[in-house]
PDB file of N, CA, C, O and CB in Angstrom:
ATOM      1  N   MET A   1       0.819  -1.051  -0.228  1.00  0.00           N
ATOM      2  CA  MET A   1      -0.198  -0.175   0.530  1.00  0.00           C
ATOM      3  C   MET A   1       1.081   1.156   0.639  1.00  0.00           C
ATOM      4  O   MET A   1       2.058   1.381   1.352  1.00  0.00           O
ATOM      5  CB  MET A   1      -0.935  -1.027   2.343  1.00  0.00           C
ATOM      6  N   THR A   2       0.125   2.066  -0.957  1.00  0.00           N
ATOM      7  CA  THR A   2       1.294   3.408  -0.834  1.00  0.00           C
ATOM      8  C   THR A   2       0.901   4.357   0.005  1.00  0.00           C
ATOM      9  O   THR A   2      -0.106   4.044   0.641  1.00  0.00           O
ATOM     10  CB  THR A   2       1.583   4.257  -2.171  1.00  0.00           C
ATOM     11  N   THR A   3       1.396   5.540   0.261  1.00  0.00           N
ATOM     12  CA  THR A   3       0.561   6.518   1.155  1.00  0.00           C
ATOM     13  C   THR A   3       1.100   7.662   0.069  1.00  0.00           C
ATOM     14  O   THR A   3       2.140   8.025  -0.480  1.00  0.00           O
ATOM     15  CB  THR A   3       1.010   6.703   3.113  1.00  0.00           C
ATOM     16  N   PRO A   4      -0.481   8.015   0.144  1.00  0.00           N
ATOM     17  CA  PRO A   4      -0.584   9.284  -0.471  1.00  0.00           C
ATOM     18  C   PRO A   4       0.772  11.002  -0.361  1.00  0.00           C
ATOM     19  O   PRO A   4       1.340  11.244   0.704  1.00  0.00           O
ATOM     20  CB  PRO A   4      -2.072   9.555   0.226  1.00  0.00           C
ATOM     21  N   PRO A   5       0.927  11.606  -1.222  1.00  0.00           N
ATOM     22  CA  PRO A   5       2.345  12.718  -1.015  1.00  0.00           C
ATOM     23  C   PRO A   5       1.720  13.478   0.161  1.00  0.00           C
ATOM     24  O   PRO A   5       0.527  13.655   0.405  1.00  0.00           O
ATOM     25  CB  PRO A   5       2.819  13.985  -2.566  1.00  0.00           C
ATOM     26  N   GLU A   6       2.611  13.813   0.712  1.00  0.00           N
ATOM     27  CA  GLU A   6       2.202  14.913   1.771  1.00  0.00           C
ATOM     28  C   GLU A   6       1.270  16.551   1.662  1.00  0.00           C
ATOM     29  O   GLU A   6       0.588  17.166   2.481  1.00  0.00           O
ATOM     30  CB  GLU A   6       3.555  15.253   2.225  1.00  0.00           C
ATOM     31  N   ASN A   7       1.758  16.879  -0.110  1.00  0.00           N
ATOM     32  CA  ASN A   7       0.927  18.019  -0.085  1.00  0.00           C
ATOM     33  C   ASN A   7       1.084  17.538  -1.979  1.00  0.00           C
ATOM     34  O   ASN A   7       1.734  16.679  -2.576  1.00  0.00           O
ATOM     35  CB  ASN A   7       1.622  19.840   0.824  1.00  0.00           C
ATOM     36  N   ASN A   8      -0.015  18.759  -2.458  1.00  0.00           N
ATOM     37  CA  ASN A   8       0.060  18.766  -3.730  1.00  0.00           C
ATOM     38  C   ASN A   8       1.218  19.615  -4.612  1.00  0.00           C
ATOM     39  O   ASN A   8       1.369  19.575  -5.833  1.00  0.00           O
ATOM     40  CB  ASN A   8      -1.149  19.130  -4.008  1.00  0.00           C
ATOM     41  N   GLU A   9       2.107  20.513  -3.481  1.00  0.00           N
ATOM     42  CA  GLU A   9       2.963  20.916  -4.258  1.00  0.00           C
ATOM     43  C   GLU A   9       3.789  20.827  -5.437  1.00  0.00           C
ATOM     44  O   GLU A   9       3.710  19.606  -5.573  1.00  0.00           O
ATOM     45  CB  GLU A   9       3.321  20.978  -3.823  1.00  0.00           C
ATOM     46  N   PRO A  10       4.339  21.109  -6.154  1.00  0.00           N
ATOM     47  CA  PRO A  10       4.984  20.149  -7.480  1.00  0.00           C
ATOM     48  C   PRO A  10       6.724  20.835  -6.683  1.00  0.00           C
ATOM     49  O   PRO A  10       6.995  21.846  -6.034  1.00  0.00           O
ATOM     50  CB  PRO A  10       4.325  20.877  -9.894  1.00  0.00           C
ATOM     51  N   GLU A  11       7.439  19.802  -7.119  1.00  0.00           N
ATOM     52  CA  GLU A  11       9.197  20.398  -6.815  1.00  0.00           C
ATOM     53  C   GLU A  11       9.406  21.051  -7.469  1.00  0.00           C
ATOM     54  O   GLU A  11       8.740  21.096  -8.503  1.00  0.00           O
ATOM     55  CB  GLU A  11      10.425  19.678  -6.884  1.00  0.00           C
ATOM     56  N   TRP A  12      10.362  21.857  -7.260  1.00  0.00           N
ATOM     57  CA  TRP A  12      10.829  23.557  -7.207  1.00  0.00           C
ATOM     58  C   TRP A  12      12.033  22.810  -7.313  1.00  0.00           C
ATOM     59  O   TRP A  12      12.361  21.802  -6.686  1.00  0.00           O
ATOM     60  CB  TRP A  12      10.526  24.861  -5.723  1.00  0.00           C
ATOM     61  N   LEU A  13      12.839  23.635  -8.464  1.00  0.00           N
ATOM     62  CA  LEU A  13      14.132  23.620  -8.881  1.00  0.00           C
ATOM     63  C   LEU A  13      14.557  25.227  -8.811  1.00  0.00           C
ATOM     64  O   LEU A  13      14.253  25.971  -9.744  1.00  0.00           O
ATOM     65  CB  LEU A  13      14.247  22.899 -10.369  1.00  0.00           C
ATOM     66  N   LEU A  14      15.137  25.619  -7.875  1.00  0.00           N
ATOM     67  CA  LEU A  14      15.506  26.960  -7.134  1.00  0.00           C
ATOM     68  C   LEU A  14      17.120  27.467  -8.052  1.00  0.00           C
ATOM     69  O   LEU A  14      18.212  27.082  -7.633  1.00  0.00           O
ATOM     70  CB  LEU A  14      15.780  26.552  -5.065  1.00  0.00           C
ATOM     71  N   PRO A  15      17.002  28.254  -9.162  1.00  0.00           N
ATOM     72  CA  PRO A  15      17.811  28.316  -9.900  1.00  0.00           C
ATOM     73  C   PRO A  15      19.097  29.573  -8.622  1.00  0.00           C
ATOM     74  O   PRO A  15      19.344  30.717  -9.004  1.00  0.00           O
ATOM     75  CB  PRO A  15      16.989  28.827 -11.557  1.00  0.00           C
ATOM     76  N   PHE A  16      19.349  29.346  -8.043  1.00  0.00           N
ATOM     77  CA  PHE A  16      20.456  29.720  -6.601  1.00  0.00           C
ATOM     78  C   PHE A  16      21.892  30.169  -8.058  1.00  0.00           C
ATOM     79  O   PHE A  16      22.196  31.300  -8.437  1.00  0.00           O
ATOM     80  CB  PHE A  16      21.004  27.543  -4.970  1.00  0.00           C
ATOM     81  N   ASP A  17      22.503  28.766  -8.570  1.00  0.00           N
ATOM     82  CA  ASP A  17      23.615  29.318  -9.448  1.00  0.00           C
ATOM     83  C   ASP A  17      23.333  29.771 -10.681  1.00  0.00           C
ATOM     84  O   ASP A  17      24.134  29.397 -11.538  1.00  0.00           O
ATOM     85  CB  ASP A  17      24.565  28.443  -9.665  1.00  0.00           C
ATOM     86  N   PHE A  18      22.385  30.508 -11.074  1.00  0.00           N
ATOM     87  CA  PHE A  18      22.122  31.225 -11.835  1.00  0.00           C
ATOM     88  C   PHE A  18      21.858  32.256 -11.879  1.00  0.00           C
ATOM     89  O   PHE A  18      21.928  32.827 -12.968  1.00  0.00           O
ATOM     90  CB  PHE A  18      21.676  30.965 -12.195  1.00  0.00           C
ATOM     91  N   MET A  19      21.486  32.876 -10.852  1.00  0.00           N
ATOM     92  CA  MET A  19      20.793  34.158 -10.061  1.00  0.00           C
ATOM     93  C   MET A  19      22.104  35.143 -10.354  1.00  0.00           C
ATOM     94  O   MET A  19      23.170  34.593 -10.627  1.00  0.00           O
ATOM     95  CB  MET A  19      20.363  33.868  -8.076  1.00  0.00           C
ATOM     96  N   GLN A  20      22.030  36.634 -10.300  1.00  0.00           N
ATOM     97  CA  GLN A  20      22.972  37.638 -10.153  1.00  0.00           C
ATOM     98  C   GLN A  20      22.496  38.100  -8.879  1.00  0.00           C
ATOM     99  O   GLN A  20      21.301  37.988  -8.606  1.00  0.00           O
ATOM    100  CB  GLN A  20      23.058  38.698 -11.290  1.00  0.00           C
ATOM    101  N   ILE A  21      23.404  38.666  -7.983  1.00  0.00           N
ATOM    102  CA  ILE A  21      23.205  39.589  -6.692  1.00  0.00           C
ATOM    103  C   ILE A  21      22.296  40.397  -7.231  1.00  0.00           C
ATOM    104  O   ILE A  21      22.584  40.823  -8.349  1.00  0.00           O
ATOM    105  CB  ILE A  21      24.481  40.422  -6.061  1.00  0.00           C
ATOM    106  N   GLY A  22      20.785  40.903  -6.538  1.00  0.00           N
ATOM    107  CA  GLY A  22      19.744  41.154  -6.809  1.00  0.00           C
ATOM    108  C   GLY A  22      18.514  40.975  -7.269  1.00  0.00           C
ATOM    109  O   GLY A  22      17.483  41.644  -7.210  1.00  0.00           O
ATOM    110  N   GLU A  23      18.877  39.689  -7.857  1.00  0.00           N
ATOM    111  CA  GLU A  23      17.812  39.235  -8.905  1.00  0.00           C
ATOM    112  C   GLU A  23      16.879  38.433  -7.496  1.00  0.00           C
ATOM    113  O   GLU A  23      17.379  37.944  -6.483  1.00  0.00           O
ATOM    114  CB  GLU A  23      18.574  37.967 -10.513  1.00  0.00           C
ATOM    115  N   SER A  24      15.430  38.515  -7.858  1.00  0.00           N
ATOM    116  CA  SER A  24      14.608  37.212  -7.147  1.00  0.00           C
ATOM    117  C   SER A  24      13.761  36.619  -7.509  1.00  0.00           C
ATOM    118  O   SER A  24      13.688  36.806  -8.723  1.00  0.00           O
ATOM    119  CB  SER A  24      14.079  37.316  -6.186  1.00  0.00           C
ATOM    120  N   PHE A  25      12.925  35.891  -7.145  1.00  0.00           N
ATOM    121  CA  PHE A  25      11.937  34.805  -7.964  1.00  0.00           C
ATOM    122  C   PHE A  25      10.889  35.142  -6.830  1.00  0.00           C
ATOM    123  O   PHE A  25      10.920  35.840  -5.816  1.00  0.00           O
ATOM    124  CB  PHE A  25      12.500  32.853  -8.184  1.00  0.00           C
ATOM    125  N   PHE A  26       9.494  33.955  -7.740  1.00  0.00           N
ATOM    126  CA  PHE A  26       8.980  34.002  -6.876  1.00  0.00           C
ATOM    127  C   PHE A  26       8.221  32.716  -6.647  1.00  0.00           C
ATOM    128  O   PHE A  26       8.111  32.300  -7.800  1.00  0.00           O
ATOM    129  CB  PHE A  26       8.446  35.037  -6.914  1.00  0.00           C
ATOM    130  N   ILE A  27       7.718  31.966  -5.980  1.00  0.00           N
ATOM    131  CA  ILE A  27       6.802  30.729  -5.758  1.00  0.00           C
ATOM    132  C   ILE A  27       5.775  30.869  -4.930  1.00  0.00           C
ATOM    133  O   ILE A  27       5.914  31.401  -3.829  1.00  0.00           O
ATOM    134  CB  ILE A  27       7.452  29.642  -5.264  1.00  0.00           C
ATOM    135  N   PRO A  28       4.460  30.340  -5.434  1.00  0.00           N
ATOM    136  CA  PRO A  28       3.271  30.079  -4.840  1.00  0.00           C
ATOM    137  C   PRO A  28       3.388  29.077  -4.120  1.00  0.00           C
ATOM    138  O   PRO A  28       3.927  28.036  -4.498  1.00  0.00           O
ATOM    139  CB  PRO A  28       2.296  29.934  -5.605  1.00  0.00           C
ATOM    140  N   THR A  29       2.762  29.314  -2.677  1.00  0.00           N
ATOM    141  CA  THR A  29       2.981  28.444  -2.509  1.00  0.00           C
ATOM    142  C   THR A  29       1.462  28.653  -1.056  1.00  0.00           C
ATOM    143  O   THR A  29       0.878  29.700  -0.776  1.00  0.00           O
ATOM    144  CB  THR A  29       4.684  28.171  -2.456  1.00  0.00           C
ATOM    145  N   VAL A  30       1.253  27.339  -0.468  1.00  0.00           N
ATOM    146  CA  VAL A  30       0.034  27.222   0.392  1.00  0.00           C
ATOM    147  C   VAL A  30       0.833  27.046   1.718  1.00  0.00           C
ATOM    148  O   VAL A  30       0.480  27.426   2.834  1.00  0.00           O
ATOM    149  CB  VAL A  30      -1.088  25.908  -0.017  1.00  0.00           C
ATOM    150  N   GLN A  31       2.057  26.352   1.354  1.00  0.00           N
ATOM    151  CA  GLN A  31       2.939  26.148   3.079  1.00  0.00           C
ATOM    152  C   GLN A  31       3.690  26.888   3.293  1.00  0.00           C
ATOM    153  O   GLN A  31       4.830  26.563   3.625  1.00  0.00           O
ATOM    154  CB  GLN A  31       3.803  24.987   3.475  1.00  0.00           C
ATOM    155  N   PRO A  32       3.202  28.439   3.145  1.00  0.00           N
ATOM    156  CA  PRO A  32       5.263  29.531   2.996  1.00  0.00           C
ATOM    157  C   PRO A  32       6.372  29.250   4.383  1.00  0.00           C
ATOM    158  O   PRO A  32       7.587  29.432   4.463  1.00  0.00           O
ATOM    159  CB  PRO A  32       4.975  32.067   3.206  1.00  0.00           C
ATOM    160  N   ALA A  33       5.397  28.745   5.373  1.00  0.00           N
ATOM    161  CA  ALA A  33       7.216  28.133   6.852  1.00  0.00           C
ATOM    162  C   ALA A  33       7.922  26.894   5.682  1.00  0.00           C
ATOM    163  O   ALA A  33       9.104  26.696   5.402  1.00  0.00           O
ATOM    164  CB  ALA A  33       6.383  26.606   9.387  1.00  0.00           C
ATOM    165  N   LYS A  34       6.636  26.185   5.161  1.00  0.00           N
ATOM    166  CA  LYS A  34       7.643  24.819   4.407  1.00  0.00           C
ATOM    167  C   LYS A  34       8.607  25.218   3.678  1.00  0.00           C
ATOM    168  O   LYS A  34       9.687  24.627   3.661  1.00  0.00           O
ATOM    169  CB  LYS A  34       6.939  23.824   3.371  1.00  0.00           C
ATOM    170  N   MET A  35       8.342  26.322   2.944  1.00  0.00           N
ATOM    171  CA  MET A  35       9.157  26.249   1.965  1.00  0.00           C
ATOM    172  C   MET A  35       9.985  27.402   1.916  1.00  0.00           C
ATOM    173  O   MET A  35      10.814  27.554   1.019  1.00  0.00           O
ATOM    174  CB  MET A  35       8.513  26.031   0.853  1.00  0.00           C
ATOM    175  N   LEU A  36       9.751  28.475   3.110  1.00  0.00           N
ATOM    176  CA  LEU A  36      10.923  29.413   3.469  1.00  0.00           C
ATOM    177  C   LEU A  36      12.453  27.680   3.810  1.00  0.00           C
ATOM    178  O   LEU A  36      13.467  27.424   3.160  1.00  0.00           O
ATOM    179  CB  LEU A  36      10.213  30.797   5.509  1.00  0.00           C
ATOM    180  N   TYR A  37      11.880  26.988   4.999  1.00  0.00           N
ATOM    181  CA  TYR A  37      12.927  26.030   5.068  1.00  0.00           C
ATOM    182  C   TYR A  37      13.491  25.262   3.900  1.00  0.00           C
ATOM    183  O   TYR A  37      14.664  24.892   3.868  1.00  0.00           O
ATOM    184  CB  TYR A  37      12.535  25.166   5.893  1.00  0.00           C
ATOM    185  N   THR A  38      12.973  25.127   3.333  1.00  0.00           N
ATOM    186  CA  THR A  38      13.335  24.469   1.588  1.00  0.00           C
ATOM    187  C   THR A  38      14.341  25.266   1.132  1.00  0.00           C
ATOM    188  O   THR A  38      15.469  24.795   0.983  1.00  0.00           O
ATOM    189  CB  THR A  38      12.012  24.589   0.290  1.00  0.00           C
ATOM    190  N   ILE A  39      14.030  26.714   0.822  1.00  0.00           N
ATOM    191  CA  ILE A  39      14.713  27.209   0.220  1.00  0.00           C
ATOM    192  C   ILE A  39      16.015  27.761   1.197  1.00  0.00           C
ATOM    193  O   ILE A  39      17.014  28.062   0.544  1.00  0.00           O
ATOM    194  CB  ILE A  39      13.922  28.037  -0.495  1.00  0.00           C
ATOM    195  N   ASP A  40      16.110  27.914   2.560  1.00  0.00           N
ATOM    196  CA  ASP A  40      16.878  28.400   3.135  1.00  0.00           C
ATOM    197  C   ASP A  40      17.873  27.030   3.261  1.00  0.00           C
ATOM    198  O   ASP A  40      19.080  27.128   3.485  1.00  0.00           O
ATOM    199  CB  ASP A  40      16.281  29.139   4.289  1.00  0.00           C
ATOM    200  N   SER A  41      17.260  25.906   3.104  1.00  0.00           N
ATOM    201  CA  SER A  41      18.444  24.741   3.270  1.00  0.00           C
ATOM    202  C   SER A  41      19.204  24.425   2.079  1.00  0.00           C
ATOM    203  O   SER A  41      20.241  23.766   1.995  1.00  0.00           O
ATOM    204  CB  SER A  41      17.867  23.357   3.710  1.00  0.00           C
ATOM    205  N   ALA A  42      18.371  25.130   0.959  1.00  0.00           N
ATOM    206  CA  ALA A  42      18.566  24.804  -0.603  1.00  0.00           C
ATOM    207  C   ALA A  42      19.806  26.231  -0.363  1.00  0.00           C
ATOM    208  O   ALA A  42      21.013  25.999  -0.295  1.00  0.00           O
ATOM    209  CB  ALA A  42      16.754  25.003  -2.019  1.00  0.00           C
ATOM    210  N   ALA A  43      19.537  26.891  -0.316  1.00  0.00           N
ATOM    211  CA  ALA A  43      20.801  28.334  -0.326  1.00  0.00           C
ATOM    212  C   ALA A  43      21.828  27.988   0.264  1.00  0.00           C
ATOM    213  O   ALA A  43      22.800  28.275  -0.435  1.00  0.00           O
ATOM    214  CB  ALA A  43      20.471  29.780   0.468  1.00  0.00           C
ATOM    215  N   LYS A  44      22.156  27.441   1.343  1.00  0.00           N
ATOM    216  CA  LYS A  44      23.270  26.733   2.086  1.00  0.00           C
ATOM    217  C   LYS A  44      24.305  25.775   1.518  1.00  0.00           C
ATOM    218  O   LYS A  44      25.527  25.738   1.665  1.00  0.00           O
ATOM    219  CB  LYS A  44      22.694  26.031   3.010  1.00  0.00           C
ATOM    220  N   ARG A  45      23.541  25.079   0.889  1.00  0.00           N
ATOM    221  CA  ARG A  45      24.002  23.504   0.167  1.00  0.00           C
ATOM    222  C   ARG A  45      24.710  24.799  -1.420  1.00  0.00           C
ATOM    223  O   ARG A  45      25.807  24.433  -1.841  1.00  0.00           O
ATOM    224  CB  ARG A  45      21.882  21.781  -0.382  1.00  0.00           C
ATOM    225  N   SER A  46      24.240  25.829  -1.988  1.00  0.00           N
ATOM    226  CA  SER A  46      24.682  26.218  -2.822  1.00  0.00           C
ATOM    227  C   SER A  46      25.166  27.342  -2.439  1.00  0.00           C
ATOM    228  O   SER A  46      24.842  28.345  -3.075  1.00  0.00           O
ATOM    229  CB  SER A  46      24.039  26.165  -3.683  1.00  0.00           C
ATOM    230  N   GLY A  47      25.891  27.436  -1.522  1.00  0.00           N
ATOM    231  CA  GLY A  47      26.792  28.556  -0.622  1.00  0.00           C
ATOM    232  C   GLY A  47      26.304  30.086  -1.153  1.00  0.00           C
ATOM    233  O   GLY A  47      26.968  31.118  -1.251  1.00  0.00           O
ATOM    234  N   VAL A  48      25.312  29.905  -1.365  1.00  0.00           N
ATOM    235  CA  VAL A  48      24.823  31.680  -1.773  1.00  0.00           C
ATOM    236  C   VAL A  48      24.044  32.288  -0.240  1.00  0.00           C
ATOM    237  O   VAL A  48      23.714  31.509   0.655  1.00  0.00           O
ATOM    238  CB  VAL A  48      23.237  31.737  -3.466  1.00  0.00           C
ATOM    239  N   ARG A  49      23.878  33.491  -0.170  1.00  0.00           N
ATOM    240  CA  ARG A  49      23.102  34.293   0.953  1.00  0.00           C
ATOM    241  C   ARG A  49      21.806  34.900   0.249  1.00  0.00           C
ATOM    242  O   ARG A  49      21.846  35.685  -0.698  1.00  0.00           O
ATOM    243  CB  ARG A  49      24.088  35.587   1.641  1.00  0.00           C
ATOM    244  N   ILE A  50      20.735  34.452   0.814  1.00  0.00           N
ATOM    245  CA  ILE A  50      19.809  35.274   0.183  1.00  0.00           C
ATOM    246  C   ILE A  50      18.892  35.514   1.577  1.00  0.00           C
ATOM    247  O   ILE A  50      19.195  34.878   2.587  1.00  0.00           O
ATOM    248  CB  ILE A  50      19.023  34.523  -1.240  1.00  0.00           C
ATOM    249  N   LYS A  51      17.562  36.618   1.596  1.00  0.00           N
ATOM    250  CA  LYS A  51      16.781  37.120   1.772  1.00  0.00           C
ATOM    251  C   LYS A  51      15.352  36.521   1.008  1.00  0.00           C
ATOM    252  O   LYS A  51      15.053  36.680  -0.176  1.00  0.00           O
ATOM    253  CB  LYS A  51      17.272  38.224   1.594  1.00  0.00           C
ATOM    254  N   ALA A  52      14.331  35.564   2.375  1.00  0.00           N
ATOM    255  CA  ALA A  52      13.162  35.897   1.829  1.00  0.00           C
ATOM    256  C   ALA A  52      12.311  35.901   2.626  1.00  0.00           C
ATOM    257  O   ALA A  52      12.433  35.511   3.787  1.00  0.00           O
ATOM    258  CB  ALA A  52      12.803  35.269   0.926  1.00  0.00           C
ATOM    259  N   PHE A  53      11.411  36.305   2.164  1.00  0.00           N
ATOM    260  CA  PHE A  53       9.781  36.657   2.547  1.00  0.00           C
ATOM    261  C   PHE A  53       8.754  36.405   2.367  1.00  0.00           C
ATOM    262  O   PHE A  53       8.761  36.481   1.138  1.00  0.00           O
ATOM    263  CB  PHE A  53       9.392  37.392   2.413  1.00  0.00           C
ATOM    264  N   ILE A  54       7.509  36.068   2.692  1.00  0.00           N
ATOM    265  CA  ILE A  54       6.119  35.153   2.746  1.00  0.00           C
ATOM    266  C   ILE A  54       5.525  36.791   2.191  1.00  0.00           C
ATOM    267  O   ILE A  54       5.823  37.887   2.664  1.00  0.00           O
ATOM    268  CB  ILE A  54       5.406  34.217   4.721  1.00  0.00           C
ATOM    269  N   THR A  55       4.491  36.437   0.900  1.00  0.00           N
ATOM    270  CA  THR A  55       4.102  37.738   0.466  1.00  0.00           C
ATOM    271  C   THR A  55       3.123  37.237  -0.421  1.00  0.00           C
ATOM    272  O   THR A  55       2.790  36.053  -0.393  1.00  0.00           O
ATOM    273  CB  THR A  55       5.210  38.701  -0.156  1.00  0.00           C
ATOM    274  N   THR A  56       2.583  38.151  -1.298  1.00  0.00           N
ATOM    275  CA  THR A  56       1.722  37.368  -2.241  1.00  0.00           C
ATOM    276  C   THR A  56       2.251  38.449  -3.681  1.00  0.00           C
ATOM    277  O   THR A  56       2.935  39.472  -3.725  1.00  0.00           O
ATOM    278  CB  THR A  56      -0.305  37.353  -1.697  1.00  0.00           C
ATOM    279  N   TYR A  57       1.596  37.681  -4.671  1.00  0.00           N
ATOM    280  CA  TYR A  57       1.905  38.540  -5.896  1.00  0.00           C
ATOM    281  C   TYR A  57       0.573  37.806  -6.747  1.00  0.00           C
ATOM    282  O   TYR A  57       0.380  36.590  -6.764  1.00  0.00           O
ATOM    283  CB  TYR A  57       3.750  38.322  -6.666  1.00  0.00           C
ATOM    284  N   LYS A  58      -0.392  38.953  -7.524  1.00  0.00           N
ATOM    285  CA  LYS A  58      -1.188  38.882  -8.303  1.00  0.00           C
ATOM    286  C   LYS A  58      -1.795  38.003  -7.819  1.00  0.00           C
ATOM    287  O   LYS A  58      -1.870  36.845  -8.230  1.00  0.00           O
ATOM    288  CB  LYS A  58      -0.893  38.818  -9.389  1.00  0.00           C
ATOM    289  N   ASN A  59      -2.479  38.648  -6.541  1.00  0.00           N
ATOM    290  CA  ASN A  59      -3.122  37.569  -5.458  1.00  0.00           C
ATOM    291  C   ASN A  59      -2.801  36.419  -5.281  1.00  0.00           C
ATOM    292  O   ASN A  59      -3.616  35.772  -4.622  1.00  0.00           O
ATOM    293  CB  ASN A  59      -4.275  37.309  -5.570  1.00  0.00           C
ATOM    294  N   TYR A  60      -1.625  35.720  -5.726  1.00  0.00           N
ATOM    295  CA  TYR A  60      -1.159  34.169  -4.966  1.00  0.00           C
ATOM    296  C   TYR A  60      -0.214  34.605  -3.771  1.00  0.00           C
ATOM    297  O   TYR A  60       0.632  35.499  -3.800  1.00  0.00           O
ATOM    298  CB  TYR A  60      -0.132  32.958  -6.153  1.00  0.00           C
ATOM    299  N   MET A  61      -0.562  33.740  -2.671  1.00  0.00           N
ATOM    300  CA  MET A  61       0.192  33.960  -1.581  1.00  0.00           C
ATOM    301  C   MET A  61       1.423  32.987  -1.905  1.00  0.00           C
ATOM    302  O   MET A  61       1.020  31.998  -2.518  1.00  0.00           O
ATOM    303  CB  MET A  61      -0.622  33.688  -0.201  1.00  0.00           C
ATOM    304  N   GLY A  62       3.096  32.969  -1.626  1.00  0.00           N
ATOM    305  CA  GLY A  62       4.002  32.220  -1.482  1.00  0.00           C
ATOM    306  C   GLY A  62       5.171  33.444  -0.710  1.00  0.00           C
ATOM    307  O   GLY A  62       4.995  34.350   0.105  1.00  0.00           O
ATOM    308  N   VAL A  63       6.638  32.814  -1.588  1.00  0.00           N
ATOM    309  CA  VAL A  63       7.555  33.070  -1.457  1.00  0.00           C
ATOM    310  C   VAL A  63       8.551  34.153  -2.260  1.00  0.00           C
ATOM    311  O   VAL A  63       8.909  33.819  -3.389  1.00  0.00           O
ATOM    312  CB  VAL A  63       7.739  32.124  -1.378  1.00  0.00           C
ATOM    313  N   ARG A  64       9.098  35.667  -1.629  1.00  0.00           N
ATOM    314  CA  ARG A  64       9.899  36.023  -2.572  1.00  0.00           C
ATOM    315  C   ARG A  64      11.613  35.744  -1.685  1.00  0.00           C
ATOM    316  O   ARG A  64      12.016  35.661  -0.525  1.00  0.00           O
ATOM    317  CB  ARG A  64       9.397  37.733  -3.101  1.00  0.00           C
ATOM    318  N   VAL A  65      12.085  35.693  -2.827  1.00  0.00           N
ATOM    319  CA  VAL A  65      13.393  35.335  -2.879  1.00  0.00           C
ATOM    320  C   VAL A  65      14.428  36.100  -3.238  1.00  0.00           C
ATOM    321  O   VAL A  65      14.488  36.211  -4.463  1.00  0.00           O
ATOM    322  CB  VAL A  65      13.478  34.476  -3.512  1.00  0.00           C
ATOM    323  N   TRP A  66      15.332  36.716  -2.614  1.00  0.00           N
ATOM    324  CA  TRP A  66      16.323  38.004  -3.372  1.00  0.00           C
ATOM    325  C   TRP A  66      17.683  36.978  -2.919  1.00  0.00           C
ATOM    326  O   TRP A  66      17.822  36.398  -1.842  1.00  0.00           O
ATOM    327  CB  TRP A  66      16.265  40.152  -2.433  1.00  0.00           C
ATOM    328  N   ARG A  67      18.326  36.967  -3.735  1.00  0.00           N
ATOM    329  CA  ARG A  67      20.301  36.679  -3.686  1.00  0.00           C
ATOM    330  C   ARG A  67      20.840  38.035  -3.227  1.00  0.00           C
ATOM    331  O   ARG A  67      20.694  39.020  -3.950  1.00  0.00           O
ATOM    332  CB  ARG A  67      21.247  36.295  -5.559  1.00  0.00           C
ATOM    333  N   VAL A  68      21.333  38.096  -2.286  1.00  0.00           N
ATOM    334  CA  VAL A  68      21.888  39.157  -1.361  1.00  0.00           C
ATOM    335  C   VAL A  68      23.741  39.088  -1.386  1.00  0.00           C
ATOM    336  O   VAL A  68      24.551  39.928  -0.992  1.00  0.00           O
ATOM    337  CB  VAL A  68      21.180  38.789   0.347  1.00  0.00           C
ATOM    338  N   SER A  69      23.933  37.894  -1.941  1.00  0.00           N
ATOM    339  CA  SER A  69      25.857  37.463  -2.246  1.00  0.00           C
ATOM    340  C   SER A  69      26.087  36.171  -2.671  1.00  0.00           C
ATOM    341  O   SER A  69      27.236  35.789  -2.892  1.00  0.00           O
ATOM    342  CB  SER A  69      26.948  37.481  -0.799  1.00  0.00           C
TER     343      SER A  69
END
């Protein structure tokens, strides 16, 4: 018997290695706290510093992420 997926969100590929300092991206999500944790962990693995905030964009809740170094 298989277990159902934890949520219906897609698996995101985070573009840290291709970003310039000051660039940002937005990820829509219904679980922003979990997404912040995922983004922070991925940034640490990539060796980049980021700032991430829960926000809305075009009426979608999500997380906006800036590369700061």
